[in-house]
C-alpha positions as CSV (number, residue, x, y, z in Angstrom):
1,M,249.3,188.4,-18.1
2,V,247.3,190.0,-20.6
3,K,246.6,193.7,-20.6
4,K,244.0,196.0,-22.1
5,K,245.8,198.4,-24.4
6,D,244.7,201.5,-22.5
7,S,245.0,200.2,-18.9
8,P,248.4,199.1,-16.9
9,L,246.1,196.4,-15.2
10,P,246.0,193.0,-16.5
11,L,242.7,191.4,-17.7
12,I,244.0,187.8,-17.0
13,T,246.0,187.4,-13.7
14,D,248.0,184.4,-12.3
15,G,244.8,183.5,-10.5
16,G,242.8,183.5,-13.6
17,S,240.7,186.3,-15.2
18,I,239.1,189.0,-13.5
19,A,235.8,187.6,-12.1
20,T,234.3,190.8,-10.7
21,I,234.9,194.8,-11.2
22,F,233.6,197.4,-9.0
23,G,233.0,200.2,-11.5
24,R,234.2,203.9,-11.0
25,E,230.8,204.8,-9.7
26,T,230.7,202.1,-7.0
27,S,231.2,202.9,-3.5
28,F,231.3,200.0,-0.9
29,H,231.8,199.8,2.9
30,G,232.4,196.7,4.8
31,V,234.2,193.6,4.7
32,L,234.9,192.1,1.5
33,E,235.9,188.5,1.0
34,F,236.4,186.6,-2.3
35,E,238.1,183.8,-4.0
36,K,238.2,184.7,-7.7
37,P,240.3,187.9,-9.1
38,L,238.6,191.3,-8.3
39,Q,239.1,194.5,-9.3
40,I,238.1,197.7,-7.7
41,N,237.9,200.9,-9.8
42,G,235.8,203.0,-7.4
43,F,235.6,203.7,-3.6
44,F,236.1,200.9,-0.8
45,E,236.1,201.6,2.9
46,G,236.6,198.4,5.2
47,E,238.7,195.2,5.1
48,I,239.4,192.9,2.3
49,K,240.5,189.4,3.0
50,T,241.3,186.9,0.1
51,Q,244.0,184.3,-0.8
52,G,243.1,185.3,-4.3
53,T,244.2,188.4,-6.4
54,L,243.2,191.9,-5.9
55,L,243.5,194.7,-8.5
56,I,243.0,198.4,-7.4
57,G,242.4,200.4,-10.6
58,V,244.0,203.6,-11.7
59,G,241.7,206.1,-10.0
60,A,240.5,203.7,-7.4
61,V,240.4,204.8,-3.6
62,V,240.8,202.0,-1.0
63,K,240.7,202.7,2.8
64,A,241.3,199.3,4.1
65,D,243.6,196.7,5.7
66,I,244.1,194.2,2.9
67,Q,245.1,190.4,3.4
68,A,245.4,188.8,-0.2
69,G,247.6,186.4,-2.1
70,T,248.5,188.9,-4.7
71,V,247.7,192.6,-4.9
72,I,248.1,195.0,-7.6
73,V,247.9,198.7,-7.1
74,G,247.1,201.4,-9.5
75,G,245.0,203.6,-7.4
76,E,245.4,204.7,-3.8
77,V,245.4,202.6,-0.9
78,T,245.3,203.8,2.8
79,G,245.9,200.9,5.0
80,N,248.0,198.1,5.9
81,I,248.7,195.6,3.1
82,I,249.6,191.8,3.5
83,A,250.1,190.2,0.3
84,T,251.3,186.6,0.8
85,K,252.4,185.9,-2.8
86,K,253.0,189.4,-4.4
87,L,252.5,193.0,-4.1
88,E,252.9,195.1,-7.3
89,M,252.8,198.7,-7.3
90,L,252.2,200.4,-10.7
91,G,253.5,203.7,-11.7
92,S,250.0,205.5,-10.7
93,G,250.0,203.7,-7.5
94,K,249.8,205.4,-4.1
95,V,250.1,203.3,-0.8
96,Y,250.0,205.0,2.7
97,G,250.4,202.2,5.2
98,N,252.8,199.3,5.9
99,I,253.3,196.4,3.6
100,K,254.5,192.8,4.2
101,T,255.0,190.4,1.1
102,A,257.0,187.7,-0.1
103,K,257.6,189.6,-3.7
104,L,257.6,193.2,-4.3
105,H,257.7,195.1,-7.6
106,I,257.4,199.0,-7.5
107,A,257.4,200.9,-10.7
108,D,258.8,204.3,-11.3
109,G,256.4,207.2,-10.0
110,V,254.9,205.1,-7.3
111,V,254.3,207.1,-3.9
112,F,254.8,204.9,-0.8
113,D,254.6,206.3,2.8
114,G,255.0,203.2,5.2
115,N,257.2,200.3,6.5
116,C,258.1,197.3,4.5
117,E,258.6,193.9,5.7
118,M,259.6,190.9,3.5
119,M,258.4,187.5,4.2
120,N,260.1,184.3,3.0
121,D,258.1,181.6,1.2
122,A,257.6,179.5,4.5
123,R,256.2,182.5,6.4
124,A,254.0,183.6,3.7
125,E,252.3,180.0,3.4
126,T,252.0,180.0,7.1
127,S,250.5,183.6,6.9
128,S,247.8,182.7,4.1
129,K,246.7,179.4,5.7
130,A,246.3,181.5,9.1
131,S,243.6,183.9,7.5
């Protein structure tokens, strides 16, 4: 992964380079579905569905249930997260909700209030095809 010098978030992810960025001044409500890597730096409320990569930037606020392949959290998420491939919580990340993932990385300083369920690879593949 390639990272910007002043940001803990990668510019290029396992799913490719970030295709779309919602800026800090962006506020979005609704259902968000996408395929290529997307980064949220502003406010989002609703539901997120993708088999791709979702990055939640430092300072971002997301109030949503999330189903994604990979989720990287640098901001605040209120809602449940299902990450069929990987969930990474950066040191600035805050997650208030239940998580379910195949691989989990939690950095020092993370705030996490919820339950965690680990999926094996077979369950992760079945869950991602069902979405």
